[in-house]
C-alpha positions in Angstrom: -83.7 161.8 35.0 -80.4 160.5 36.4 -81.1 158.8 39.8 -77.6 159.6 41.1 -78.5 163.3 41.4 -81.5 162.5 43.6 -79.3 160.1 45.6 -76.3 162.4 46.1 -77.2 162.4 49.8 -79.3 159.5 51.2 -80.9 159.2 54.6 -81.4 155.8 56.1 -82.1 154.4 59.6 -79.5 152.1 61.1 -81.0 149.8 63.7 -79.2 147.6 66.2 -79.3 144.5 63.9 -78.0 146.2 60.7 -74.3 146.0 60.0 -72.8 149.3 58.9 -69.6 149.8 57.0 -69.0 152.6 54.5 -65.9 153.3 52.5 -64.5 155.5 49.7 -67.3 158.2 50.0 -68.0 161.4 51.7 -70.8 161.5 54.2 -71.9 161.9 57.8 -73.5 159.8 60.6 -75.6 161.1 63.4 -76.2 158.9 66.4 -79.8 159.4 67.6 -80.1 156.8 70.3 -77.9 154.4 72.3 -74.1 154.0 72.2 -71.5 152.4 70.0 -67.8 151.8 69.3 -66.8 152.9 65.9 -63.6 153.1 63.9 -62.9 155.9 61.4 -59.9 154.7 59.4 -57.3 153.8 62.0 -59.0 155.7 64.8 -61.4 154.4 67.5 -64.3 156.4 69.0 -67.0 155.9 71.6 -70.2 157.6 70.3 -73.6 158.2 71.9 -76.7 160.3 71.2 -75.9 163.5 69.2 -72.5 162.2 68.1 -71.9 163.5 64.6 -69.2 161.7 62.5 -67.9 162.9 59.2 -66.5 160.1 57.0 -64.3 160.6 53.9 -62.8 158.5 51.1 -60.2 155.9 52.4 -61.2 156.4 56.0 -63.8 153.7 56.3 -66.4 154.0 59.0 -67.3 150.8 60.7 -69.6 150.3 63.7 -68.3 147.4 65.8 -70.2 147.2 69.1 -73.5 148.9 69.9 -76.2 149.0 72.6 -79.6 147.3 71.9 -81.2 150.7 71.4 -78.6 152.0 69.0 -80.0 154.0 66.1 -78.7 156.7 63.7 -79.0 158.4 60.4 -76.5 158.5 57.6 -76.0 161.1 54.8 -74.0 159.9 51.9 -72.7 162.0 49.0 -72.6 160.8 45.4 -70.3 161.8 42.6 -72.2 165.0 41.7 -72.0 166.8 45.0 -68.6 165.1 45.6 -67.3 167.6 43.0 -69.2 170.5 44.6 -68.9 170.7 48.3 -66.6 168.7 50.5 -63.5 168.5 48.3 -63.6 172.2 47.7 -63.3 173.1 51.4 -59.9 174.6 52.4 -57.2 171.9 52.9 -56.8 172.7 56.6 -60.5 172.1 57.2 -60.6 168.8 55.4 -57.5 167.7 57.2 -59.1 168.6 60.5 -62.2 166.5 59.7 -60.0 163.6 58.7 -58.0 163.8 61.9 -60.9 164.5 64.2 -64.0 163.1 62.4 -66.4 162.8 65.4 -68.1 165.6 67.4 -70.9 166.1 69.9 -73.7 168.4 68.9 -76.3 169.9 71.3 -80.0 169.0 71.4 -80.8 172.3 69.8 -78.4 171.6 66.9 -79.8 168.1 66.5 -83.4 169.5 66.2 -82.0 172.0 63.6 -80.4 169.1 61.7 -83.6 167.1 61.6 -85.6 170.1 60.4 -83.0 170.9 57.7 -83.0 167.3 56.5 -86.8 167.2 56.3 -86.9 170.4 54.4 -84.3 169.1 52.0 -86.3 165.9 51.3 -89.5 167.8 50.9 -88.0 170.2 48.4 -86.3 167.5 46.4 -89.6 165.6 46.2 -91.5 168.7 45.2 -89.2 169.7 42.4 -88.5 166.3 41.0 -92.3 165.6 40.8 -92.5 168.5 38.3 -89.8 167.3 35.9 -90.5 167.5 32.2 -88.1 167.4 29.2 -88.0 171.2 29.2 -87.5 171.6 33.0 -85.1 168.7 33.6 -81.8 170.7 33.3 -83.1 173.4 35.6 -84.3 171.0 38.2 -81.1 168.9 38.1 -79.2 172.1 38.8 -81.6 173.0 41.6 -81.4 169.6 43.3 -77.6 169.8 43.0 -77.6 173.2 44.7 -79.9 172.0 47.5 -77.6 169.0 48.1 -74.5 171.1 48.3 -76.2 173.5 50.7 -77.2 170.6 53.0 -73.6 169.4 52.9 -72.3 172.8 54.0 -74.9 172.9 56.8 -73.6 169.6 58.1 -70.0 170.9 57.9 -71.2 174.0 59.8 -72.7 171.8 62.5 -69.3 170.0 62.8 -67.4 173.2 63.3 -69.9 174.5 65.8 -69.6 171.4 68.1 -67.2 169.7 70.5 -64.7 167.2 69.1 -64.6 163.6 70.5 -61.1 162.6 71.4 -59.7 159.5 69.7 -56.6 157.5 70.8 -53.5 159.6 70.3 -52.1 159.6 66.8 -48.5 158.9 66.0 -46.5 161.1 63.6 -46.6 158.7 60.7 -50.4 158.4 61.0 -50.7 162.2 60.8 -48.5 162.1 57.7 -50.7 159.5 56.1 -53.8 161.6 56.9 -52.2 164.6 55.2 -51.3 162.5 52.2 -54.9 161.3 51.7 -56.3 164.8 52.1 -53.8 166.3 49.6 -54.4 163.3 47.2 -58.1 163.9 47.2 -57.5 167.5 46.4 -54.9 167.1 43.6 -55.5 163.6 42.1 -56.8 165.1 38.9 -53.7 167.1 38.2 -50.9 165.4 40.1 -50.1 161.7 39.8 -46.4 161.6 40.7 -45.2 160.4 44.1 -42.6 163.2 44.1 -45.3 165.8 44.2 -46.9 164.4 47.3 -43.6 163.6 49.0 -42.5 167.3 48.4 -45.7 168.5 50.2 -44.5 166.5 53.2 -40.9 167.6 52.8 -39.7 164.0 52.4 -37.8 162.1 49.8 -40.1 160.0 47.5 -38.5 156.7 48.7 -38.9 157.4 52.4 -42.3 158.9 51.9 -43.7 155.9 50.1 -42.1 153.5 52.6 -44.1 155.1 55.4 -47.3 155.0 53.4 -46.9 151.3 52.7 -46.0 150.5 56.3 -49.2 152.1 57.5 -51.6 151.0 54.8 -50.1 148.0 53.0 -50.1 150.0 49.7 -47.4 152.3 48.4 -48.0 155.8 47.3 -48.4 155.1 43.6 -51.0 152.4 44.3 -53.0 155.0 46.3 -52.7 157.5 43.5 -53.9 155.0 40.9 -56.7 153.8 43.1 -58.1 157.3 43.7 -57.8 158.1 40.0 -59.5 154.9 38.9 -62.2 155.2 41.5 -63.1 158.7 40.3 -63.1 157.5 36.7 -65.4 154.6 37.5 -67.8 157.0 39.3 -67.9 159.3 36.3 -68.5 156.3 34.0 -71.2 154.8 36.2 -73.0 157.9 37.5 -72.8 160.5 34.8 -73.5 160.9 31.1 -70.1 162.5 30.4 -68.3 161.2 27.3 -65.0 159.3 27.6 -63.3 162.4 26.3 -64.9 164.6 28.8 -63.9 162.3 31.7 -60.4 162.2 30.3 -60.3 166.0 30.3 -61.6 166.2 33.8 -58.9 163.9 35.0 -56.2 165.8 33.0 -55.0 163.0 30.8 -53.2 164.1 27.6 -55.9 162.6 25.5 -58.7 160.0 25.4 -56.3 157.2 24.3 -53.9 157.8 27.3 -56.9 157.7 29.7 -58.1 154.4 28.1 -54.7 152.8 28.4 -54.4 153.9 32.1 -57.9 152.6 32.9 -57.5 149.3 31.1 -54.0 148.7 32.7 -55.6 148.9 36.1 -59.0 147.3 35.6 -58.4 144.9 32.6 -61.2 146.4 30.6 -61.8 149.6 28.6 -63.8 152.6 30.0 -66.6 151.8 27.5 -66.7 148.2 28.5 -66.9 149.2 32.2 -69.8 151.7 31.5 -71.7 149.1 29.4 -71.3 146.5 32.1 -72.6 148.8 34.9 -75.6 149.9 32.8 -76.5 146.3 32.0 -76.4 145.5 35.8 -78.8 148.4 36.6 -81.5 147.2 34.1 
């Protein structure tokens, strides 16, 4: 059985001595004890018990300072539910979570969250212990559905809670947030700067100058990075063929995908997959 399906959401305890830095993934962090100063992308937040933070690709979450009793739980999505739950939320919802990623939930909501997480873990353990060659496809689909359900329950908690205010954002930062949200929605079908500039009602040149000033990378570099990141996740965490990955990313054919991938990474998709599988042995 592919481990990545079981690991689409991981729960782990973060204690006061463990550094915490996540990037380029979807997930959530719940503070269970203590206080901390965290950054989510370019925003700073003060969090305490029952703070729920949603992190998204290209808005790294970093815990900087924390109290001695600080502790929390993270939920991290892998590639499988990445293509199921979070990216398929309406654009305005994903943009809201990117701009206001941290909220405060009630004690009752926190208890519900813990109960839901325990039930999820118990069900996954129960079903995966029964895997056979005949039942594997069914159980993989079942675990995927359970994971997506858990993700939606976390999102429901987010929208049923009180946002934590960050430092005031400037107009250009809001534009950058909108760009990343739209890029993560359209990367598989739209890879031109003009498309994303038009969504912001800006000229491509002015648009990409703002993106570079804020992030150090221009718009086409962001587009390439997201596309390659998704390709690498498919190659590493799935059994999809190169042609199937090429089709999912809407390349004209497998050869065009191979050239695009090698131009960015220096190696072919097959070489990347073989190297990652060798590392995991």
